[in-house]
C-alpha positions in Angstrom: -18.3 11.4 -6.6 -14.7 11.3 -5.3 -13.9 11.2 -1.6 -10.7 12.2 0.2 -8.3 9.2 0.2 -7.3 7.5 3.4 -3.7 8.0 4.5 -1.2 5.8 6.3 2.3 6.2 7.8 5.1 3.9 6.5 6.8 2.0 9.3 9.7 -0.2 8.1 12.5 -1.9 10.1 15.7 0.1 10.4 14.2 3.1 8.5 14.6 1.5 5.1 12.5 2.6 2.1 9.4 0.5 1.4 9.1 -1.1 -2.1 6.1 -0.1 -4.2 5.2 -3.0 -6.4 3.3 -3.2 -9.7 0.8 -5.7 -8.1 -0.2 -6.9 -4.6 2.5 -9.5 -4.1 6.2 -9.7 -3.5 6.4 -11.5 -6.9 5.6 -8.3 -8.7 8.4 -6.0 -9.8 9.4 -3.0 -7.8 8.2 0.2 -9.5 9.2 2.8 -6.8 9.9 3.2 -3.1 8.5 5.3 -0.4 10.4 6.6 2.6 10.0 5.2 6.1 8.0 7.6 8.3 6.3 9.2 5.3 2.5 9.6 5.1 1.0 8.2 1.9 -2.5 8.4 0.4 -4.1 5.0 0.2 -6.6 4.5 -2.7 -7.9 1.1 -1.7 -7.1 -2.2 -0.1 -6.9 -5.7 -1.5 -5.6 -9.2 -0.6 -2.3 -10.5 -2.0 0.7 -12.4 -1.0 1.4 -12.8 2.7 4.0 -10.5 4.3 4.8 -11.7 7.8 1.3 -13.2 8.1 -0.5 -10.1 6.6 -2.2 -10.6 3.2 -3.5 -7.1 2.9 -2.0 -4.6 0.4 -2.8 -0.9 -0.2 -2.9 0.7 -3.7 -1.2 4.0 -3.9 -2.9 6.5 -6.3 0.1 8.5 -7.3 2.6 5.6 -7.7 0.1 3.3 -9.5 1.5 0.5 -7.3 0.9 -1.4 -4.1 2.5 -1.6 -0.7 2.2 -4.3 1.9 -0.1 -3.3 4.8 2.3 -4.9 7.2 4.5 -1.8 6.9 1.7 0.9 6.7 -0.4 2.0 9.6 -3.7 3.4 8.1 -5.2 6.4 10.0 -8.7 5.2 9.1 -10.5 2.4 7.2 -9.4 2.0 3.6 -12.1 1.0 1.1 -11.8 -2.3 -0.8 -10.5 -2.0 -4.3 -13.1 -2.6 -7.0 -12.5 -5.6 -9.2 -13.0 -3.6 -12.4 -11.2 -0.3 -12.9 -8.8 -0.5 -10.0 
């Protein structure tokens, strides 16, 4: 059974685009960007590298990548990613 994904608003300094990375760390390559102020669906959350003290990352379903939760304000609780079949 699928549920409606959580959503969050991107909030970056100076209105810059937020990097979408192939994994939950700044060490992963950038695969896309999302615009500051945009509302994005959030598939799940996981821990990764720390960004300004925040180790939480959100997986985006349509980009197949991750964004740092430091720059995304979720509108509701985002479920944890499953270890298998993320």
